[in-house]
N, C-alpha and C positions, 0 to 999 in steps of 0.2 A: 504494500500498500506506501509505502513511503518512500519506495523507488518510483513509483505509477508517479506520484507527485512532484517529486525532482524532473522525473524527463519530463511530463508537461508543462513545468514552470522553463525548462532549457527548450522547448521546442516555440514556447509564447514569445520568451526571448528573442529567441532568432530569427521570428516571424515578424516582430515588431523592429528588431534590427534591419529585417530585408525591405520592408514596408519604407522605413526611415530612410534607407539610401536611394531607393524608389524613387519618392517626390523630393527627397531633397540633395542629395547626394549628388556626386558628378556622374554625368550622361541620365540625368533624371528624365519624368516625364516633359515636366516644365523647358527643360535644353532641348528636346525631343520637337516643342512645337515652337520654340523659337527659332531652329534650324528649318522647321518645317515653313515658316511665315517667310525666311530668308529665302529660303528657295522659290518660293514663290514671287517676289519681288525679284529675284534677280531674271528670274523665269519672262517675267512682265518687262523689264526692262533689255532682254533678247530680243524680245518680240519686235518690242519699239525700234530697236537699233537694226534688225533684219526689215522694217519695213521700209526704216530711212536707207540702207543699202540698195534696198531693190528701187527705190526712187532715184538716189545717185546715177544706177548702173544704166537703168533706160536717159537720163540725161548723157550720158556719156555716149550713148548709142548713136541717141541724138543727132549730138555735137559731130562724131565721129562719120555720121553715113551723110546727111545732109547740109544744105546750106541755111535752108527755111530755121533750123534751131537757133546757129550761131547769129541770123539775121535779128529772130524774136530778139535773142539776149542783148544784141549790140542795141535793139531800139526801148526796149522795157528797161535795162540796167544802165546803161550810157547812156541813151537820148540822140543816140545817132540818126539819121534821115537819110533816104539815097539820093543818089545824086540826081535832079530835078525834081525832087519833092520841093512841097512848101510846108512849111512846119508853121501851124497855128498855136498860140499860148492863149489859153481862156483864164482869165483873172477874177476872181471874185469881188465882186462890188464891196464896198466898205461900209 
């Protein structure tokens, strides 16, 4: 009877120590949840960067294949016009 009591106490103590390590120790459940959140955030960043890379690749292809894309960029970003065109600037009234 006394032996069974000590075995039970030992088993309960071991169980409590294992539970404490599971919830509060290194590599615990909260650590796992934090890592899962970080992985999800990194996956979102990777998806955004993949989309950005696809857009940049499309721009590169446009610029290497045709003059239309180069002309469009020159017009929109640099404000250039073709020879023989007339540039009109409309100013807002004060």
